N, C-alpha and C positions, 0 to 999 in steps of 0.2 A: 339523549344523544351524547356521546362522549366527545370532548374536544380533541382535535388533532394535535399531536405533539411532534416537534421536530427532533426529539431525542430518538436515537437509534441505538440498539444494543451493540456492544462491541462485536459479538459474533456475527450479527447481520451486516454490520459495516464491512468487516473483513470479507465475508462471503460476497457481498456486492462488488467490492473492489477487485477481488481476484477472479470474479466471474464476468467482469466487464468484457466486452468484445475484444478490445485491444489486448487485454491480459490473456484472454483465452487463445488469441492468435499469436502469442509469443512476443507481443509488442512491449511498449513502455507505458507505465502509468506514473503520474506525478501527484503527490499529495503534500500539503503543508505540514511541516513538522508540528506546529502548534495544534492542528486538527488531530493528527495521529496521537500526540501525547494526551490530548484532552479526551478523545473518544476510546482509544484502546490501550494506550501506554506504549512507550518506546520499546520496552523489553519484549512485550508480547508481539508487537509488530515485527521486530527483528527476528524473533523465533519463527514466526510464520513465513517470512521471506526465506530464511535458511531451510526450513522444513520442505518448502516447495523447490528448493534447489535454484532459486533465483539469486540475482545480485541487486544491490541497492547502493546508491551513493546519496550523500547529503550535501546540498549547496544552496546558499541564498535562502535559507528557511524552508526548503523543500526536500523531500525524499523523492528520488527518481528510481523507480524499480524496473529492472530489465526482467521481463517475465519469460525468461528462457534460461538455459544453462550455459549459454555461450560466454566466453571470457569478455571482460570489459577492459578496454584499453583507453587510457587518457592520451589523446593525440597531441594536444597542445596545452 
């Protein structure tokens, strides 16, 4: 019997993130910058967000991804 591992491939991680219910419904997902950099790399993450036509912001050690093509406005 093989031991279970917590390691997830970058491709699988991205697939799971963007296929989550919230993302699929055009909502918002949040991920820690340190996790993104460790698991898939910042550059690849940004490329994928752009490829999908989404917007993302970085604040307080997190990426917040708006899983739709709507404009993002900073209100305050």
